[in-house]
C-alpha positions in Angstrom: 0.0 0.0 0.0 2.8 2.4 0.9 4.6 1.8 -2.4 1.4 2.2 -4.3 0.7 5.5 -2.5 4.2 6.9 -3.2 4.0 5.8 -6.9 0.6 7.6 -7.3 1.9 10.7 -5.6 5.0 10.8 -7.8 3.0 10.4 -11.0 0.6 13.2 -9.8 3.5 15.5 -9.1 5.0 14.8 -12.6 1.7 15.4 -14.2 1.5 18.9 -12.7 5.1 19.7 -13.7 4.5 18.6 -17.3 1.3 20.5 -17.5 3.0 23.7 -16.4 5.9 23.1 -18.8 3.5 22.5 -21.7 1.5 25.6 -20.9 4.7 27.7 -21.0 5.8 26.2 -24.3 2.4 26.7 -25.9 2.6 30.4 -25.0 5.9 30.5 -27.0 7.9 32.0 -24.2 11.1 30.0 -24.6 12.6 27.3 -26.7 12.5 24.5 -24.0 14.0 21.7 -26.0 16.3 20.2 -23.4 13.9 20.2 -20.5 11.4 18.0 -22.3 14.0 15.7 -24.0 14.1 13.0 -21.3 10.4 12.8 -21.1 10.1 12.4 -24.8 12.6 9.6 -24.9 10.9 7.8 -22.0 7.5 8.2 -23.7 8.9 6.8 -27.0 9.9 3.6 -25.1 6.3 3.2 -23.9 5.0 3.7 -27.4 7.3 1.1 -28.8 6.4 -1.6 -26.4 8.2 -1.0 -23.1 5.4 0.4 -20.9 7.2 1.3 -17.7 5.3 4.1 -16.1 7.6 4.5 -13.2 10.5 5.1 -15.5 8.5 7.7 -17.4 7.7 9.4 -14.2 11.2 9.4 -12.9 12.8 10.7 -16.1 10.1 13.3 -16.5 10.6 14.6 -13.0 14.4 14.7 -13.6 13.9 16.6 -16.8 11.6 19.2 -15.3 14.1 19.9 -12.5 17.0 20.3 -15.0 18.8 23.6 -14.9 21.9 24.7 -16.9 24.5 27.1 -15.5 22.8 30.4 -15.5 23.8 33.8 -16.9 20.2 34.9 -17.2 20.1 32.8 -20.3 16.6 32.5 -21.8 16.6 31.3 -25.4 14.6 33.4 -27.8 11.3 31.9 -28.7 11.5 29.9 -32.0 9.0 32.1 -33.7 10.8 35.3 -32.6 14.1 33.8 -33.9 12.5 33.0 -37.3 11.0 36.5 -37.5 14.3 38.2 -36.9 16.1 35.8 -39.1 13.8 36.6 -42.0 14.3 40.4 -41.7 15.3 42.1 -45.0 19.1 41.9 -45.7 21.2 43.1 -48.5 21.5 40.8 -51.5 24.3 38.2 -51.5 27.1 38.2 -54.1 26.2 36.7 -57.5 28.7 33.9 -57.0 29.7 32.3 -53.7 33.5 32.0 -53.1 34.7 28.7 -54.6 31.7 28.2 -56.8 32.1 27.7 -60.6 32.2 31.2 -62.2 33.6 32.9 -59.0 36.9 34.7 -59.1 37.4 34.0 -55.4 38.6 30.8 -53.7 36.5 28.9 -51.2 36.8 29.9 -47.5 39.8 27.7 -47.1 41.6 30.2 -49.4 40.8 33.1 -47.0 43.4 33.9 -44.3 43.1 34.9 -40.7 44.2 38.6 -40.6 47.7 39.1 -39.1 50.0 42.1 -38.2 48.4 45.4 -39.0 45.3 43.8 -40.5 44.6 42.0 -37.2 44.1 45.5 -35.7 41.6 46.4 -38.4 39.6 43.2 -38.5 39.0 42.7 -34.8 36.5 40.3 -33.2 33.0 41.6 -32.6 31.3 40.3 -29.4 27.6 40.0 -28.8 25.3 39.8 -25.7 23.4 36.6 -24.9 20.8 35.8 -27.7 21.6 39.1 -29.4 22.8 39.8 -33.0 22.2 43.5 -33.2 25.1 46.0 -33.6 24.6 48.7 -30.9 27.6 48.9 -28.5 30.5 51.3 -28.8 32.8 48.3 -28.6 31.2 46.9 -31.7 30.9 50.2 -33.7 34.4 51.5 -33.5 36.1 48.4 -35.2 33.3 48.1 -37.7 33.8 51.7 -38.9 37.5 51.0 -39.3 36.8 47.9 -41.3 34.4 49.8 -43.5 36.9 52.5 -44.2 39.6 49.9 -45.1 37.4 47.9 -47.4 36.2 50.9 -49.2 39.8 52.0 -49.9 40.8 48.4 -50.8 38.2 47.2 -53.3 40.2 44.1 -54.1 40.0 42.9 -50.4 37.3 40.4 -49.7 36.2 39.0 -46.3 34.3 36.2 -44.7 32.3 37.1 -41.6 32.0 34.0 -39.3 29.1 33.9 -36.9 29.8 32.0 -33.6 27.7 31.3 -30.4 28.4 29.9 -27.0 27.8 26.3 -26.2 24.3 26.5 -24.8 21.0 25.8 -26.6 20.4 23.3 -29.5 22.6 23.1 -32.5 20.0 24.4 -35.0 19.2 27.3 -32.8 22.8 28.4 -32.6 23.4 28.0 -36.3 20.6 30.3 -37.0 21.8 32.8 -34.4 25.3 32.6 -35.8 23.9 33.4 -39.2 22.1 36.5 -37.9 25.2 37.7 -36.2 27.3 37.4 -39.4 24.6 39.0 -41.5 24.3 41.9 -39.0 27.9 42.7 -39.4 27.7 42.4 -43.2 24.6 44.6 -43.3 26.3 47.3 -41.2 29.4 47.3 -43.4 27.3 47.6 -46.5 25.4 50.5 -45.0 28.7 52.3 -44.5 29.3 52.0 -48.3 31.3 48.7 -48.6 30.4 46.8 -51.9 28.1 43.8 -51.4 30.4 41.5 -53.3 33.3 42.1 -50.8 31.6 40.5 -47.9 30.5 36.9 -47.5 29.2 35.1 -44.4 29.2 31.7 -42.7 27.8 30.4 -39.4 29.5 27.9 -37.2 27.0 28.1 -34.4 28.6 26.5 -31.3 31.0 24.2 -33.3 34.1 26.4 -32.9 34.3 27.8 -29.3 37.3 29.9 -28.3 36.9 28.7 -24.7 35.5 25.4 -23.5 34.9 26.4 -19.9 31.3 26.4 -18.8 31.4 29.9 -17.2 29.9 33.3 -18.1 33.4 34.7 -19.1 33.8 31.7 -21.4 30.4 32.1 -23.0 31.1 35.8 -23.6 34.3 35.0 -25.5 32.4 32.5 -27.7 29.5 34.9 -28.7 31.3 36.6 -31.6 31.8 37.4 -35.2 35.4 37.1 -36.6 37.0 37.5 -40.0 39.0 35.9 -42.7 40.3 38.0 -45.6 41.5 37.5 -49.2 43.4 40.0 -51.3 42.8 39.6 -55.0 45.9 40.2 -57.1 
């Protein structure tokens, strides 16, 4: 009787937790992919012929109590991400670097800026979940880049968008794309030719720091550059 009572109480508690979680997701407040993952996997085992309700309950309770290291990180809602990602941008170059008909090599032919160029093409950092250009620390180096590119029309760049290691892979790839495009749009607005700037997103695949701390995350939320000088 005691075990039956505890089992019933546990399942009731889980039901309330999952109901609250689903209500939050339905309102579109956050992308809550990781907190529901364990419950989904346990549920799939039930659907495929392994009906163990206690296991479902325990995994679901564990999932709803999951919390990642915090830095006030709340992922943008998926719909908000799609809306911002679809904002109007400047047209891409007619040919992508490395494609047939292009006069530029692929990204592997672009180089990390060194010496004096490293002082021009400096890394641009972003706040959590942000891709907009708004801080003085972002604007100053971008103005210098724009001035250099306008006076060197045979210099071409790749803008790489990067994210910290939190949130799902697809989410970070989209956010990295938005960061790279924000930089590209800003430079074009300053008068740089559209064909001089190309973009790529690595999401969270290439972190600068692997530590799971706010300082590490801040270093990984960035846009950085590779350049190619056409002879």
